[in-house]
C-alpha angles and dihedrals in degrees: 000000000000091000091049091049093050092046092052093047089046092052091045095050092044089052090053091051091048092047093052098033091237111163090341138057112280113256114168094181093054090045090054090049094053096044092050091050089055091047090052088052087060099257107156094188089058089053089052092050090048092053092044103044109021120082093225123109121237125184107255090218091054092048093048091049088051090053091048093051093049092044089057087055090057101262107151092195088058091047091053094049093043089052090050093051091044089053094051098034092239108160092344140058108280115253111170096178094054090045091053091050090053092048092050090051089053090052090052088051088055089233107167098202090050091052091048095051089043089056090051092048091051089060096045121103091225127070121354114045112267111262113172095180094055091041089056090049091051092047091052091049092048089055092046089055091048102250086156087081086079093076140186088028095051094055094037089059095037092066088062092062120093110289096247093051094045095048091047091056093043091053092048090051092048091049087055090053097247102163097197090056089056090055094048093044092052090050089047091055092047094049093043094050116016090197091050094207095205098058095164090057091049095050089044092054093046089048091055090049091051090051086056089056099258107156094186090059089051089056090049091047092054092043090055092048089052090053097041115114097184104092094201094054091042094052092046092051092048091048091055099045099086093051091048096054097047097079097071134039091223094058092041090055092046091050091045089055089052090053092047093051102025122238116204106275089018100079119214109265115160095182092054091042091055091045091055091047090052091050089055093043092054087063087071099243105153096213092051092046092053093046087052092053090051092054095042092050090052095049114088097175101067119084112232094012095131094047090054090047090050090052091056092045093054089047090053091050089055094045097066090215110156127248095009095056089056092046091048091051090051093050092046092048090054094045093047093046094049097033087236107169090330135069109280113253111164093175092057090044090056091049090057092045092051090052090050092048089054088053088055097246106165095202091055091046088056094047093046091046092054091050093049093045095051097036095202090198093295110083130331121199113152094178092057089042091057091050091050093047089052092047092050091047091051087056085067093243105158093207091050090049090051093050091045090051091051092050092048091049093049089050091054097252092132102167094046090047093052090050091052092046091052092049091050091047090052086057089057096252103165093195091058090047090055096043095047091046090056089050089052093050095047097036092227122191093004095306110149113250113249114173092173093060090040092055091050091050094048091051091049092046090054091050096044101038116112089215132035105282104212093175093056090044091054096047093044091049090054091052092046093048093052098034089237112159091346140047112292111256114163094176091056090045090054090052092056093041087055093051093046092046091050088053090054106265105149095197090054090048091051095049092044088053089054090051091054093047093048095037092237112160090342138057111280112261118164094186092053090046091052091050090053092048087053091049090051091049093049 
């Protein structure tokens, strides 16, 4: 039961971080998945968080019945939330007396969350008669029994309490060194009074939170410095910032990123940014070490940057710290294979790739498959290459699917190739859109020509491509100019011809020249046309 409880709370907290993008990239779909898993495990608090934070409607009756079922199994969170709904009549017939009995039982059980919600109910204008004195007593008890561990919900709700009560609890939490309370209290002060009269106090609280490793407070601190008009306060805050961030790897990395990109008062300084990253990396944190290798590999101006990056990569490989060990192996394999900033060693690169393939990494399967398929004077094994292409494709990697489709098509397996192309296209792979569109235009290997579908795919490839796709632009321009598979639109064709010609496509330059000479979709201009013919010839 303890393991189940910890797992549910873990899923719930992780869902909150995913939902808000705190310490991790925001992913609402993944957050919903985790919170619903916890709910299915019977975690009433997760249901409450879902109802509070997720923009998805749930029937109040259904939610209250869920709380009741879990309460009957002995879940005190469920008992608290059922009592709250019973008090307000949310999803159930209101019964204030029964609600109060349940709340008093929770107090006797010394259940912090129950006391906290009871305090909130005692201040509400619906249900139990308002009793500020008792509400303050319950709030104090909830803090004593560490209800603040249920952040962000505890502090989100605390700001709705009367100012005196809220500030009293915030200050107690800050005195106990609770970093998250410092962040929420500083935001409370900012939201309560936009001018935040006591600026020194505000910067002091944020500074303490930063010293506790709170990255969000660092962002707020810098944002306030950027807005500050008082030069003395601004200079003092800037002077302190480097000392504040040095206590935790997370704040060092965040500050390093500010230096690398520039952030208002934090002037862009790549050398200092890298130096801070290296300070954090020397602490042995895998995530920081990998971030440091990424930055060092991108910087061309620092002598010895690649050798330092390589040192960290080899350390990560030896650490067995998922996912950074895997990422380090992938980066090392690429660098060794290409001799990129490191002595070329294709044999060692293949050893790393084979390890990654055994771990089931689809990107490595794809890379290894391409090497085996082409040979390149190292090792050629088309049978193993096919198996790896298929394995990578089964991992639902759109690039792998696209490569696999191309191999199948070249080998004459038309139907299987089309199926792989369509799967890759459904995953928004622009390269597969372009390649399959060309097949449809040319009717290769017995595929029926379909210029209508080809035009749609070229247009989508142009929209979805990460880089300018001059091939798709050229083909799509041809279809638009002739009204083949799409509505004729010479002006639009000229726009795409121009983009493709500017990117160096000679055919696009030639056809654009013809448009200028004939005055098709553009004002006639023989001189411009001649220039474009010259560009195509060159």
